[in-house]
C-alpha positions, 0 to 999 in steps of 0.5 A: 285813683289818686298817684304820688310822683317823685320825680326830680327833673321839673319838665318831666315831673311837670309832663309825666304829672300831666300825662296821669292827670289826662288819664283820670288820675288824681296826682300829687308831685314832688321832688324829693323823697323827704317830701313824698314821706310826709305825704305818704303818712297824709293821703291814701295812694293807689300807686307811687312812681318812684324816681330812683336817683334824687337829691336826697340819694337812692330812694330804693333804701327809704323804700325799703325801711317804708315795706318793713314797716308794713307799707303796701302801696304797689310802686313803679320804678321809673329810672335811667338805672335799667341793668339787670342788677338795677332791676333786681336790687328793685325788686328785692328792695320793694319795687312792684314794676320797673320802667326804664327811661326814656319810656313812652307815656301810653306804657307808663299809664298802662303800667300804673293802671295795672298796678293801681287795680292790683292794689289790695285786690280791692277794685274790680275792673268791670263795674256795672249799676243798672245799665250803666258799665264801667270798663276799667281796662279800656277806660270806657263807660256805657249806657244802655250799650251807648259809649258815653264821652266823659272827661277824665274827672267825671270817669273817675267820680263815676267810677268811686261812686260805683265801687262805693255803693252807699253815700259818698260826701264831696270830701270823699270824692275830693280826696280820692279823685283830686290832687292835693291843690283841689280846693275842697270849698269850691264847687268843682265836685258839683260841676263835674256831677252835673256834667255827669248827669247831663251825659248820663241822660234820663232817667237820673242816675246820681242822687243828691243827699242832702247834707251828706253827699252823693249816692247812686239811684236804686238799681230797680229805679234805672 
């Protein structure tokens, strides 16, 4: 899943981005709303983590404009403004969740995970394909009941393949599982797919469709 982060303090922005990436998210991180406003129109996001006070002002006013235009991506407001009045304003202007600073990274990740799963109601928590099970709440993957140790990117790619029961292109995987700094012409996707195949074991689950991308093997063959 892909997250857009707006945070004007550089060290905190890097820390949050690293924490979310470590949890398996693709993260685009910017310092101010105008940059975020451009990215919102360019990429599909599952969640926005939004610092309230940035150089351009209070981001809630800009968020309210987006909401009035029909933008529905869930928003977690991450801010030092945490009085009851602040929270009421946030929810009134389009925030879905409110986490005051200082905060624990583990709580931020859990809240983002909850919001992203809830987005459009389209992503189930539990996914199954043959003898493979993915538990989104625990971020665990099992095959034949055996817990597998996947990297965040391996988990993200497998989850995307499980959600989309069809051929998925390399560019689609990069768009949904990597941030904007990923190089679409590199072999990064192939390296992750190779790692997944090795860890998932035999019989092979992921098929390469020449000239198109990747798909999961038919359940009856697993």
